[in-house]
N, C-alpha and C positions, 0 to 999 in steps of 0.2 A: 241414558244421558251420561251416567257415570263412566260407562265403557267408552263412549265417545271422548269424554274428557281425558281419560287415561291414554287413549290412542293418539289424540292430538298432542298430549304432553310428550309422549314417546317420540312422535314425529318431530316435534320441536327440538327435543334433546338431540336426536340423531342429526338434524340439520345443523345445529350449533357445533356438534362434534366434527362433522365433515368440513364446515367452514373453518374451524380452528386448525384442523389438519392441513387444509389447503394453504392457509396463511403461514403455518409453520414450515411447510415444504418450500414455499416461495422464499422465506427468509433464510433457509438453510441451503439453498442451491450453491452457495459459495464454499461449502464445506467439502473437504476431502477431494479436492481437485488437484491434479498435477499441473503446476504452473510453470511454463517455460518462457513467458514474456510478461513483463510488468511495465506499467507507466507510473512514474512518480509525478503527480500533478500538483503544482503549487500555484494556487490562484490568488489574485489580489481583488478583494471586494471593494465596493464603494465605502467611503468612510462611515464607520458605525453600523455597517450592514452585515457583518460577518455572521452573527448569531441568526439573523433572519435568513441568510442564505443557507446556513447549515440546516435549519429546520425545513426549508423548502427542498433542499437536496435530498435529505433523508426521507422525506415524505414521498418524493416522486421518482428518485433515481437509484434506489438500491435494489429493491425486488425487480423492478422493470429491466435493469441491466443484467442481474443474475440470471433471469429467466431465459436470456438469449445468448449467454456465454461470455459476457463481460463482467468478471467477478469483482465486486467491491471488497477489497481486502483491508479497509480501514479508512476512517475519516479523522482528521486531527486539527488541533489549533497549535500552530507553531509558537514556541516561546517568544521568539523575536518576530515582531510584526503583528500589530493588533488587528490588521485588516487582511491577514493571510489565512487561507483555508487550504489544507493539504490533504490529498487523498491518494489512494493506490488502487489501480485497476489491473487485474490479472487476466491472462489468457492461457489456454492450453498450448497454442502454437501461433506463429505469425499468420498462418492461413485462417485460423478461427478469428484472429483479431480483425483481419480484413473483412471477413463476412459479418462480424458483429458491427463494426463501425458503419458499414453501409446500411445494415438493417436498422440500427438504432437511430442514427442521425437523419435518416430519411423515413423513419417510422412514426407511428401515431403519438407515442409518448413524448418524443422530442418536439414534434410539431405542436403539441398542445402546451407543453411546459417549458420548452427550451427558451422561447422569447422572454418569459418571466425570469429565468435564471440569468440570462444575458444582461437584463436591465440592472442587476445587482453586482455585476462584475466590471472591473476596470481592465484586468489582464488575465488570460488563461493560457498563455503560450509557453510558460515555464514548465516544460515537460521533458523528462528523461525516459527514453525507451531502453529497457535493460533485459538481459537474459541471465539466468543463474550461471555461476562459474562451473557448476557440475551439470553436465549435459542431460542427466536423467530428470532434472527439474526439481521443484520444491513443492511439497504438499501445502495446499492453501491453509491447512490447519496450523502451520507454523506461524501464521499471522493471527489466527484465532486463539481463543482461550488464554489471551494475554491480558494482564492487568498492569497498571502503571503507565510508563512512558515508552515511546519509541525514539531511538536515537539513530540518525542516518549520517554516516561519514562519507563525504565525497573526496576521493583521492585522485588527483591528476598527476600522472607520472609521465612527463613529456619524453616520449621515445623509449621509456623504460618500464612499460607496463608488465612485460614478462618477468623482469627482475623483481618488481613489487609483488606480483602474485607468488613468486617463489619464496620471497621473504615471509609473506603472510602464511603460506602453508607450512613453512619450516624456516625459522624458529618462532615466529610471532604467535601463530595460532595455538601452539602448546601453552604459551604463557596465558593467553586468554582463557583457555579451558581450565588451567590450573586455578585461575581466579574466579571461575564459575561464570564466565562470559561466553555466550553462544551467539556468534555473529554469522548471518547469512551474507555471502559474498556474491556480487553481481558485476557484470561488465556490460558495455553497450551492445545492444542488438544492432548490427550494422547492415542487416538486410534493408532493402529499399522500403522506405515508408510509403506504402501504396495508397495512403489516404492523406494527400497533401493538405487537405482542408484543415487537418489538425497537425501543425508542425511539431517536431520533436528534436531534442538534442541527441546526437549520436557520436559522442567523443571517443575515438579509438584509444585514447590514453587514460580512460577513466576506470577506476575501481570503486565500487560502492559497498559499504558495509551497513547492514540493517540489524539492529540489536534492541532487545526489549529489556527494560529494567523495572524493578518494583516502584521506584520513585527517583527523583533527581539526586537526592542525598546518596542513595545506593550507587547510582551511576558515578558520581564524583569519587566516592570511596573506591569503587572498583578500578577506576582509571588511575588513581594513586597507587593501588596495589600492582597494577600492570606495569606502571612506570618504574616502580621499585624493583621489579623482577627482570627488567631489561638490562642487558649488559651495555657498556659504553660502545662496544663495537656494533651491536644491533641498532642502537639509537643513531649512531653515525650513518649506518647503511640506509636506514629509513629516511633520515634527513637528506641524504644524497639522492635518493630515488624519488621521493615525493616532491613534486614541484609546488603544488598548492593543496591545501586541505581545508574543507569547509564542513561544519557540523550543524545539523538541525536537531533541536530538541522538540519533540512533538507530544502533545497531550491529547489522548483520544477523546472523541465526543461520546455522548451517552449511548449512541447507537452504532459506534464503531465495532467492526467485526471482533467478536470475542468478549464484548462488554455487555 
């Protein structure tokens, strides 16, 4: 009897180990991926339902998307907008995005849980389709292992995007680096959105900067330091080139990638 007890105990411990390993692998599928396409998805939930939606989303739509190639790169509460939920989804290529969207939105997980998600949403069409400024892509771990807040700057340079990119690369980016600010730069992916069921913005004049900071106080301090290091000429050039600029300050949820 004692031997049977030990054997059953060992079998039980092995089963738990395998199950924990399986769960861990599913949760980590979004790590160390070369990302060449992202969607910035800014939803509006029904009044007072944001936290409920976040719980629902994180229970049903993280591992299920990671498993088939739509990598969840972070979920956030925007500072402005009590009913907004912001998240990022990444893909290795536009072709894998196309394959993923068909597989996921016509698949069993969305069939079971999609209607419940939609009942909590007012709008989910505020989506930017982007690619990294560097053609080699961005490692998904750039989004992971981050604490604090994420700040996204949307710069529209009407007919002057090339000039704005040149300014960012030289001389603006050296000032950012000197201040300890690492910004990922993205532009619109202009390839045809071959899944029109999910509309996206594809602005040819858009440059997007994504930056992580320890907290909002550090963010404000860093921006003051950057401004202090800018010459009058550089400031005038940027004001001439940038038509509009919008900034989102985003606070990660408990299950956001890297937290």
